[in-house]
C-alpha positions as CSV (number, residue, x, y, z in Angstrom):
1,X,0.0,0.0,0.0
2,X,1.2,3.5,-0.7
3,X,2.2,5.6,2.4
4,X,1.6,9.3,1.9
5,X,3.6,11.8,3.9
6,X,1.5,12.8,6.9
7,X,2.0,14.1,10.4
8,X,2.5,11.7,13.3
9,X,-0.8,11.0,15.0
10,X,0.7,8.8,17.7
11,X,4.3,8.6,18.9
12,X,5.4,6.1,21.5
13,X,8.7,6.8,23.3
14,X,10.5,4.2,25.5
15,X,7.2,2.5,26.5
16,X,7.4,0.1,29.4
17,X,4.7,-2.0,30.9
18,X,5.7,-4.3,33.7
19,X,3.3,-6.6,35.6
20,X,4.2,-7.4,39.2
21,X,4.5,-11.0,40.2
22,X,3.7,-12.3,43.7
23,X,6.7,-12.8,46.0
24,X,7.7,-16.3,46.8
25,X,8.4,-15.3,50.4
26,X,8.6,-12.2,52.6
27,X,12.4,-12.0,52.2
28,X,12.5,-12.3,48.4
29,X,12.6,-9.3,46.1
30,X,9.5,-8.5,43.9
31,X,9.6,-9.9,40.4
32,X,8.2,-8.2,37.3
33,X,7.1,-9.6,34.0
34,X,8.4,-7.2,31.4
35,X,5.5,-7.5,28.9
36,X,6.7,-4.3,27.0
37,X,10.2,-3.2,27.5
38,X,11.5,0.2,26.2
39,X,9.5,0.2,22.9
40,X,9.5,3.3,20.6
41,X,7.7,3.9,17.3
42,X,5.2,6.2,15.7
43,X,2.0,5.9,13.6
44,X,1.4,8.5,10.9
45,X,-2.1,10.0,10.5
46,X,-4.2,7.9,8.0
47,X,-1.8,4.9,7.9
48,X,-1.9,1.3,9.2
49,X,0.9,0.0,11.3
50,X,0.9,-3.8,11.5
51,X,2.4,-5.4,14.7
52,X,3.4,-9.1,14.5
53,X,5.2,-11.6,16.6
54,X,4.7,-14.9,18.5
55,X,2.0,-15.2,21.2
56,X,3.2,-13.5,24.3
57,X,5.6,-11.1,22.7
58,X,3.7,-8.1,24.0
59,X,1.7,-7.0,20.9
60,X,-1.6,-6.7,22.6
61,X,-0.2,-5.2,25.7
62,X,1.5,-2.5,23.6
63,X,-1.7,-1.7,21.9
64,X,-3.8,-1.6,25.0
65,X,-1.2,0.6,26.7
66,X,-1.3,3.1,23.9
67,X,-5.1,3.6,24.3
68,X,-4.6,3.6,28.1
69,X,-6.6,0.4,28.9
70,X,-3.4,-0.2,31.0
71,X,-1.6,2.2,33.1
72,X,2.0,2.1,31.8
73,X,5.1,1.6,34.0
74,X,7.2,4.3,32.2
75,X,7.6,6.1,28.9
76,X,5.6,8.6,26.8
77,X,2.5,8.2,24.6
78,X,2.2,11.3,22.4
79,X,-1.2,11.9,20.8
80,X,-0.8,14.8,18.3
81,X,2.1,15.9,20.5
82,X,0.2,15.7,23.8
83,X,1.6,13.2,26.3
84,X,-1.4,11.2,27.5
85,X,0.7,8.5,29.4
86,X,0.0,10.0,32.8
87,X,-3.3,11.7,32.3
88,X,-6.0,10.9,34.9
89,X,-9.5,9.7,34.0
90,X,-11.3,13.1,33.7
91,X,-8.6,14.4,31.3
92,X,-8.5,11.1,29.4
93,X,-12.1,11.3,28.5
94,X,-11.5,13.5,25.4
95,X,-8.8,11.1,24.1
96,X,-10.9,7.9,24.8
97,X,-13.5,9.3,22.4
98,X,-10.8,9.6,19.7
99,X,-9.3,6.2,20.3
100,X,-11.4,3.1,20.0
101,X,-10.8,-0.7,19.8
102,X,-12.0,-3.7,17.8
103,X,-11.6,-6.8,20.0
104,X,-10.4,-10.2,19.0
105,X,-13.4,-12.2,20.2
106,X,-16.7,-11.0,18.6
107,X,-18.7,-13.3,21.0
108,X,-17.2,-12.0,24.3
109,X,-17.0,-8.3,23.3
110,X,-20.7,-7.7,22.9
111,X,-23.1,-7.5,25.9
112,X,-25.7,-10.3,25.2
113,X,-28.5,-8.4,27.0
114,X,-28.4,-5.3,24.7
115,X,-29.8,-5.0,21.2
116,X,-27.6,-4.0,18.3
117,X,-29.0,-0.5,18.4
118,X,-28.2,-0.2,22.1
119,X,-24.7,-1.6,21.6
120,X,-23.7,0.8,18.8
121,X,-25.4,3.9,20.4
122,X,-23.8,3.3,23.8
123,X,-20.7,5.4,23.1
124,X,-23.0,8.1,21.8
125,X,-24.9,8.0,25.1
126,X,-21.7,8.1,27.2
127,X,-20.4,11.2,25.3
128,X,-23.9,12.8,25.0
129,X,-23.6,13.0,21.2
130,X,-26.8,14.0,19.4
131,X,-30.5,13.6,20.3
132,X,-32.3,10.2,20.5
133,X,-33.4,10.5,16.9
134,X,-29.9,11.5,15.7
135,X,-28.4,8.6,17.5
136,X,-30.8,6.2,15.8
137,X,-30.0,7.7,12.4
138,X,-26.3,7.3,13.3
139,X,-26.7,3.7,14.2
140,X,-28.5,3.0,10.9
141,X,-25.8,4.8,9.0
142,X,-23.0,2.7,10.7
143,X,-24.8,-0.6,10.1
144,X,-25.0,0.2,6.4
145,X,-21.3,1.0,6.4
146,X,-20.4,-2.4,7.8
147,X,-22.8,-4.4,5.5
148,X,-25.8,-4.7,7.8
149,X,-29.2,-3.0,7.8
150,X,-32.2,-1.6,9.6
151,X,-33.7,-5.1,10.1
152,X,-30.7,-6.0,12.4
153,X,-31.2,-3.0,14.8
154,X,-33.5,-4.7,17.3
155,X,-31.8,-8.1,17.4
156,X,-29.5,-9.5,20.0
157,X,-25.9,-10.7,19.6
158,X,-26.8,-14.4,19.9
159,X,-28.8,-14.1,16.7
160,X,-25.7,-13.3,14.6
161,X,-22.8,-15.3,13.2
162,X,-19.2,-14.5,14.2
163,X,-18.6,-12.4,11.1
164,X,-21.7,-10.4,11.7
165,X,-20.9,-9.8,15.3
166,X,-17.5,-8.5,14.4
167,X,-19.2,-6.1,12.0
168,X,-21.3,-4.9,14.9
169,X,-18.2,-4.4,17.0
170,X,-16.6,-2.4,14.2
171,X,-19.8,-0.2,13.9
172,X,-19.6,0.4,17.7
173,X,-16.0,1.4,17.4
174,X,-16.8,3.9,14.7
175,X,-19.9,5.4,16.5
176,X,-18.0,8.1,18.4
177,X,-16.2,9.2,15.1
178,X,-12.7,8.3,16.3
179,X,-9.3,9.1,14.6
180,X,-7.4,6.0,15.8
181,X,-8.6,2.4,16.1
182,X,-6.7,-0.5,17.8
183,X,-7.5,-3.6,15.8
184,X,-6.4,-6.4,18.3
185,X,-6.4,-9.5,16.1
186,X,-9.9,-8.6,14.7
187,X,-10.0,-11.5,12.2
188,X,-8.3,-14.4,14.1
189,X,-11.6,-15.8,15.4
190,X,-13.4,-15.6,12.0
191,X,-13.7,-18.1,9.2
192,X,-11.1,-17.8,6.5
193,X,-13.8,-16.9,4.0
194,X,-15.0,-14.0,6.2
195,X,-11.5,-12.6,7.1
196,X,-10.8,-11.1,3.7
197,X,-14.2,-9.4,3.7
198,X,-13.6,-7.8,7.1
199,X,-10.1,-6.6,6.1
200,X,-11.3,-5.1,2.8
201,X,-14.1,-3.4,4.7
202,X,-11.6,-1.9,7.2
203,X,-9.5,-0.6,4.3
204,X,-12.6,1.0,2.7
205,X,-13.6,2.6,6.0
206,X,-10.1,3.9,6.4
207,X,-10.1,5.6,3.0
208,X,-13.6,7.0,3.6
209,X,-13.2,8.3,7.1
210,X,-9.4,9.0,7.3
211,X,-8.8,6.4,10.1
212,X,-5.5,5.4,11.6
213,X,-5.0,1.8,12.6
214,X,-2.7,-0.3,14.8
215,X,-3.4,-3.7,13.3
216,X,-2.2,-6.7,15.5
217,X,-2.4,-10.1,14.0
218,X,-0.8,-13.5,13.5
219,X,-1.8,-13.9,9.8
220,X,1.4,-12.4,8.2
221,X,0.0,-12.4,4.7
222,X,-3.1,-10.4,5.8
223,X,-0.9,-8.0,7.7
224,X,1.1,-7.4,4.6
225,X,-2.1,-6.7,2.6
226,X,-3.5,-4.1,5.0
227,X,-0.3,-2.4,6.5
228,X,1.7,0.5,5.3
229,X,4.4,-0.3,7.8
230,X,5.1,-3.3,10.0
231,X,6.8,-3.7,13.4
232,X,8.1,-7.1,14.6
233,X,8.1,-7.8,18.4
234,X,10.0,-10.5,20.3
235,X,9.8,-10.9,24.1
236,X,8.6,-7.4,24.8
237,X,11.1,-5.8,22.4
238,X,10.6,-4.2,19.0
239,X,13.3,-5.9,16.9
240,X,12.5,-4.5,13.4
241,X,10.2,-1.9,11.8
242,X,9.9,-0.6,8.3
243,X,7.7,-0.3,5.2
244,X,5.6,-3.3,4.5
245,X,7.3,-4.3,1.2
246,X,10.8,-3.8,2.7
247,X,10.1,-6.0,5.6
248,X,8.7,-8.8,3.4
249,X,11.2,-8.6,0.6
250,X,14.3,-7.8,2.7
251,X,13.9,-8.9,6.3
252,X,17.0,-8.0,8.3
253,X,16.6,-9.5,11.8
254,X,17.1,-13.3,12.0
255,X,13.8,-13.6,13.9
256,X,11.9,-11.7,11.2
257,X,13.4,-14.0,8.6
258,X,12.3,-17.1,10.4
259,X,8.8,-15.6,11.0
260,X,8.3,-14.8,7.4
261,X,9.6,-18.1,6.2
262,X,6.7,-19.8,8.0
263,X,4.1,-18.1,5.8
264,X,2.5,-20.8,3.6
265,X,3.2,-20.5,-0.1
266,X,0.3,-21.4,-2.4
267,X,2.6,-22.4,-5.2
268,X,4.2,-25.8,-4.5
269,X,7.3,-25.1,-6.5
270,X,7.9,-21.8,-4.6
271,X,7.1,-23.6,-1.3
272,X,9.8,-26.2,-2.1
273,X,12.3,-23.5,-3.1
274,X,11.7,-21.3,0.0
275,X,12.3,-23.6,2.9
276,X,11.1,-22.8,6.4
277,X,13.7,-21.5,8.9
278,X,13.5,-23.6,12.0
279,X,14.4,-21.8,15.2
280,X,16.2,-23.5,18.1
281,X,14.6,-24.0,21.5
282,X,11.6,-22.2,22.9
283,X,10.9,-18.6,23.8
284,X,12.6,-17.8,27.1
285,X,10.5,-16.9,30.1
286,X,9.7,-13.2,30.3
287,X,10.3,-13.5,34.1
288,X,13.9,-14.5,33.4
289,X,14.9,-13.2,30.0
290,X,18.5,-13.6,28.7
291,X,21.0,-10.8,29.1
292,X,22.1,-8.9,26.0
293,X,19.9,-9.6,23.0
294,X,16.6,-11.3,23.9
295,X,16.8,-13.5,20.8
296,X,20.3,-14.8,21.6
297,X,19.2,-18.2,22.9
298,X,17.5,-19.0,19.5
299,X,19.8,-17.3,17.0
300,X,22.3,-19.2,14.9
301,X,24.3,-16.0,14.2
302,X,24.9,-15.3,17.9
303,X,28.3,-13.8,18.9
304,X,29.9,-13.0,22.2
305,X,28.6,-9.4,22.3
306,X,25.0,-10.7,21.7
307,X,25.2,-12.3,25.2
308,X,26.6,-9.1,26.8
309,X,25.1,-6.0,25.0
310,X,21.5,-5.4,24.1
311,X,21.3,-4.1,20.5
312,X,19.7,-0.8,19.9
313,X,17.2,-0.1,17.1
314,X,19.2,1.6,14.3
315,X,18.2,2.7,10.8
316,X,19.9,0.4,8.4
317,X,18.0,1.5,5.3
318,X,15.5,4.3,4.6
319,X,12.8,4.0,7.3
320,X,13.9,0.4,7.9
321,X,15.2,-0.1,11.4
322,X,16.6,-3.2,13.1
323,X,18.0,-4.1,16.5
324,X,20.7,-6.6,15.8
325,X,24.5,-6.8,16.2
326,X,24.9,-8.2,12.6
327,X,24.4,-4.6,11.4
């Protein structure tokens, strides 16, 4: 996808989110699970930043920290230059209206006791937007945008399929007219036949409404399709970030190379030619990560300095950054 030059909507600086772990005894020191550890990136207005990595790498925690569903441990979250990282709830209210979320599970994210009209109009009620008639008109407008209609307004979530429920969730996220939407694996719980429809709809809505997305997913081919830029996370760290085509055609970090090699190739000849890179061992415990580079225990290129010094994210090519001692 083309990425036009636009101003930064969100800029994350040295973001940290640590979760405290219970002490084993009264004399032991408290332990912390470093879910997100010193992560920095930005998202331009009107673009989609894809965030990928193995389960437990900190993708969702990063996204939820940005929209302040979590109180962060340290760092800055700049929204149009305003640091919202430490804002209290009354001051956050304005920004919560501008930042919405599409959840992974379309079954658990909708209140089963509310009708579709009530679900979509709830943010309008919270922010006192429009009259009762205007809210109803807004709900109908949003339903049509996501491929549903007036006949669905008075139904309950259990009367819909998973794909339809996710469309309702998307309509709800759009109701307060946000600028930024966190898409936290919005297609992973859907049938393959429905996933492409939902992603194409998200692209159309972005073009129509000027939306900015942080798109978190495991489906690497789908991430490439929708994203302008892609960030790769491993064990709470951002190890590589760059334009979508650059990441897929010229991955720099050994972890990114292994991750992309696992994408299934529909052409049998190409699949045979491009062998899958098998990583050694398992992901280390985030409670006891290795010193130096967090990927050192699984990297075949590891050197002495990889065990001792943590690599910093450097720009190797134009807008293509990598954290690796190979560069």
